[in-house]
C-alpha positions as CSV (number, residue, x, y, z in Angstrom):
1,Y,0.0,0.0,0.0
2,A,1.1,3.5,-0.6
3,M,1.4,5.6,2.6
4,P,-1.4,8.2,2.8
5,P,-0.2,11.8,2.4
6,G,1.3,13.2,5.6
7,T,1.8,9.8,7.2
8,T,5.1,9.1,8.9
9,A,6.7,5.8,9.9
10,A,5.6,6.3,13.5
11,D,2.0,6.7,12.3
12,V,2.2,3.4,10.4
13,A,3.5,1.5,13.4
14,G,0.5,2.2,15.5
15,P,-2.5,0.9,13.5
16,F,-1.5,-2.8,13.4
17,L,-2.6,-3.8,16.9
18,D,-4.4,-2.0,19.8
19,G,-2.1,-3.0,22.7
20,R,-4.6,-2.0,25.4
21,L,-7.5,-3.9,23.8
22,L,-5.2,-6.9,23.2
23,A,-4.2,-7.0,26.9
24,G,-7.9,-6.9,27.9
25,V,-8.7,-9.8,25.6
26,L,-5.8,-11.9,27.0
27,L,-6.9,-11.2,30.6
28,G,-10.5,-12.0,29.7
29,A,-9.4,-15.2,28.0
30,V,-7.5,-16.3,31.2
31,G,-10.6,-15.5,33.3
32,I,-13.0,-17.5,31.0
33,V,-10.6,-20.4,30.9
34,L,-10.4,-20.6,34.7
35,L,-14.2,-20.4,34.9
36,G,-14.6,-23.2,32.4
37,L,-12.0,-25.3,34.2
38,F,-13.7,-24.9,37.6
39,D,-17.0,-25.8,36.0
40,D,-15.5,-28.9,34.3
41,L,-14.2,-29.9,37.7
42,R,-17.7,-29.6,39.1
43,V,-16.7,-27.1,41.7
44,M,-18.9,-24.2,40.4
45,T,-22.6,-23.7,40.3
46,P,-24.3,-22.3,37.1
47,R,-25.1,-19.0,38.9
48,I,-21.5,-18.5,39.9
49,K,-20.4,-19.3,36.3
50,L,-22.9,-16.7,35.0
51,A,-21.6,-14.1,37.5
52,G,-18.0,-14.9,36.3
53,N,-19.1,-14.4,32.7
54,I,-20.5,-11.0,33.6
55,G,-17.3,-10.2,35.4
56,V,-15.2,-11.0,32.3
57,A,-17.6,-8.7,30.3
58,V,-17.0,-5.9,32.8
59,L,-13.3,-6.4,32.4
60,L,-13.4,-6.0,28.7
61,I,-15.6,-2.9,28.9
62,V,-13.0,-1.4,31.2
63,F,-10.4,-2.0,28.5
64,G,-12.6,-0.2,26.0
65,L,-14.4,-3.0,24.2
66,G,-18.0,-2.3,23.5
67,D,-18.2,0.8,25.7
68,E,-19.9,2.7,22.8
69,A,-21.9,-0.2,21.4
70,I,-25.2,1.7,21.4
71,T,-23.8,4.3,18.9
72,V,-23.9,1.7,16.1
73,L,-27.7,1.9,16.4
74,T,-28.1,5.6,17.3
75,D,-25.9,6.7,14.4
76,R,-28.1,4.6,12.1
77,V,-31.2,6.6,13.1
78,G,-29.4,10.0,13.3
79,V,-29.2,10.3,17.1
80,T,-26.0,11.8,18.5
81,F,-24.7,12.3,22.0
82,D,-22.9,15.5,23.3
83,A,-19.5,15.3,24.9
84,G,-21.1,15.6,28.3
85,E,-23.3,12.6,27.7
86,R,-20.6,10.0,27.9
87,W,-22.4,8.5,30.9
88,L,-25.5,8.0,28.9
89,V,-23.6,6.2,26.1
90,L,-22.1,3.8,28.8
91,L,-25.5,3.4,30.4
92,Y,-27.0,2.0,27.2
93,S,-23.8,0.3,25.9
94,I,-22.9,-1.8,28.9
95,P,-26.0,-4.1,28.9
96,I,-25.6,-4.7,25.2
97,T,-21.9,-5.6,25.6
98,M,-22.7,-7.9,28.5
99,F,-25.5,-9.6,26.6
100,I,-23.2,-10.2,23.6
101,I,-20.3,-11.6,25.7
102,V,-22.4,-13.8,28.1
103,G,-24.6,-14.9,25.2
104,A,-21.7,-15.9,22.9
105,C,-20.0,-17.8,25.7
106,N,-23.1,-19.8,26.5
107,A,-24.1,-20.3,22.9
108,T,-20.8,-22.1,22.2
109,N,-21.0,-23.9,25.5
110,L,-24.5,-25.3,24.6
111,I,-23.4,-26.4,21.1
112,D,-20.6,-28.5,22.5
113,G,-22.7,-31.7,22.7
114,L,-21.4,-34.0,20.0
115,D,-17.9,-35.0,18.9
116,G,-16.4,-32.4,16.7
117,L,-19.5,-30.1,16.7
118,C,-18.3,-27.1,18.5
119,S,-14.8,-27.1,17.1
120,G,-16.1,-27.8,13.6
121,V,-18.8,-25.1,13.7
122,L,-16.5,-22.5,15.2
123,G,-13.9,-23.3,12.7
124,I,-16.4,-22.5,9.9
125,V,-17.5,-19.4,11.8
126,S,-13.9,-18.2,12.1
127,I,-13.4,-18.6,8.3
128,G,-16.5,-16.3,7.8
129,F,-15.1,-13.8,10.2
130,A,-11.7,-13.9,8.5
131,I,-13.2,-13.3,5.0
132,L,-15.2,-10.4,6.3
133,A,-12.1,-8.9,8.0
134,F,-9.9,-9.3,4.9
135,H,-12.6,-7.8,2.8
136,L,-12.8,-4.7,5.0
137,H,-9.0,-4.4,5.2
138,V,-8.6,-4.5,1.4
139,Y,-11.0,-1.6,1.0
140,R,-9.7,0.6,3.8
141,S,-6.1,0.2,4.9
142,W,-4.5,1.6,8.0
143,N,-7.2,0.5,10.4
144,A,-6.2,-1.1,13.7
145,S,-9.6,-2.9,14.1
146,D,-9.2,-4.7,10.8
147,T,-5.8,-6.1,12.0
148,M,-7.3,-7.2,15.3
149,L,-10.2,-8.9,13.5
150,I,-7.8,-10.8,11.2
151,V,-5.5,-11.9,14.1
152,L,-8.4,-13.1,16.3
153,S,-10.2,-14.8,13.4
154,L,-7.1,-16.7,12.2
155,S,-6.1,-17.6,15.8
156,M,-9.6,-19.1,16.4
157,L,-9.4,-21.0,13.1
158,G,-6.0,-22.4,14.0
159,G,-7.1,-23.4,17.5
160,A,-10.3,-25.1,16.2
161,M,-8.7,-26.9,13.3
162,G,-5.7,-28.0,15.4
163,F,-8.2,-29.5,17.9
164,L,-10.7,-31.0,15.5
165,P,-8.7,-34.0,14.3
166,Y,-8.6,-35.3,17.9
167,N,-12.2,-34.3,18.6
168,R,-13.9,-35.9,15.6
169,N,-16.1,-38.9,16.2
170,P,-14.9,-41.0,18.0
171,A,-13.2,-38.3,20.0
172,T,-10.1,-38.9,21.9
173,I,-10.1,-35.5,23.7
174,F,-12.9,-33.1,24.7
175,M,-12.8,-29.3,25.1
176,G,-15.4,-29.0,27.9
177,D,-16.5,-25.7,29.1
178,T,-12.9,-24.5,29.2
179,G,-12.5,-24.7,25.4
180,S,-16.1,-23.9,24.3
181,M,-16.4,-20.7,26.4
182,L,-13.0,-19.5,25.2
183,L,-14.2,-19.9,21.6
184,G,-17.3,-18.1,22.5
185,L,-15.4,-15.2,24.2
186,N,-13.2,-14.9,21.1
187,S,-16.3,-14.8,18.9
188,A,-17.9,-12.1,21.2
189,V,-14.8,-10.0,21.0
190,I,-14.9,-10.2,17.2
191,L,-18.6,-9.3,17.1
192,L,-17.9,-6.3,19.4
193,I,-15.1,-5.0,17.3
194,F,-17.5,-5.0,14.4
195,V,-20.0,-3.2,16.6
196,D,-17.3,-0.6,17.7
197,D,-16.5,0.0,14.0
198,L,-19.9,1.8,13.8
199,N,-20.9,0.1,10.5
200,F,-24.3,-1.4,10.9
201,R,-24.1,-3.5,7.7
202,W,-20.9,-5.3,8.8
203,M,-22.2,-5.8,12.3
204,V,-25.3,-7.6,10.9
205,A,-23.0,-9.7,8.6
206,A,-20.9,-10.7,11.6
207,V,-24.0,-11.7,13.6
208,M,-25.3,-13.8,10.7
209,I,-21.9,-15.6,10.5
210,F,-22.3,-16.5,14.2
211,G,-26.0,-17.3,13.6
212,L,-26.1,-21.1,14.2
213,P,-24.8,-21.1,17.8
214,V,-27.2,-18.2,18.6
215,A,-30.2,-19.9,17.0
216,D,-29.5,-23.2,18.8
217,M,-29.2,-21.3,22.2
218,V,-32.4,-19.4,21.6
219,L,-34.4,-22.5,20.5
220,T,-33.1,-24.5,23.4
221,L,-34.0,-21.9,26.0
222,V,-37.4,-21.3,24.6
223,R,-38.1,-25.1,24.6
224,R,-37.0,-25.4,28.2
225,W,-39.1,-22.4,29.2
226,R,-42.2,-23.7,27.4
227,A,-41.7,-27.1,29.1
228,Q,-41.2,-25.4,32.5
229,R,-37.8,-26.9,32.9
230,P,-34.8,-25.2,34.5
231,L,-33.1,-23.0,31.9
232,M,-29.6,-23.9,33.1
233,Q,-30.2,-27.7,33.2
234,G,-29.1,-29.8,30.3
235,D,-31.6,-31.7,28.1
236,R,-32.1,-33.0,24.6
237,S,-33.7,-29.9,23.1
238,H,-30.7,-28.8,20.9
239,F,-30.6,-28.8,17.1
240,Y,-28.1,-31.6,17.1
241,D,-30.2,-33.7,19.5
242,Q,-33.2,-33.3,17.3
243,L,-31.2,-34.5,14.3
244,R,-29.8,-37.5,16.1
245,D,-33.3,-38.4,17.3
246,R,-34.4,-38.4,13.6
247,G,-31.7,-41.0,12.8
248,Y,-28.8,-38.8,11.5
249,S,-25.3,-39.8,12.3
250,V,-22.9,-37.8,14.4
């Protein structure tokens, strides 16, 4: 790429990665892995795990991820906030960001019910994220968020595809909550970077790429609610359970 007019070498060095955001993502990943590990060891209740997910979401907000999430919607309808209304932006953005992070972590956790399913689906999802990130980068260079998207997408693809050969049916290793929630957190971070980019079209595209885990989670929770069963208690109301009950193979 040709350097934009007036750009110096120091300017070019900055856009590649947001160090502060990357530090927050790494800390959040450590926190979500510990939560998943304690849950896999059966030393954590669902409520404590949910509280831990919320805590990780708060940590990422502190590091600047999703703290202006509401503006992707308000900008769409022409609503703007004054400089003194930063608190109002946070007031609306924090619940959205928490919903995305907690929802994505639990969506990938719920889909981890068959050999190779979570790692295979998230591998495909990461390819979609990577294609979208590369597309954006080609048409607008010198953007730090594009680089973060590419790094996170390809990292998730490498992790999922490196794990999948050992997790295919019949699996020799299992990711448990430790791995599935980490993949969910990484997906949530990618979704929120698209949200922070303030481009409604690309945000919708990213949500559609992650649509299968979200659809499975929503359908499962609705079925449990209609059957008056505990929402946090496992059952056979998932997409993949329905397919298996109809005779399809793993």
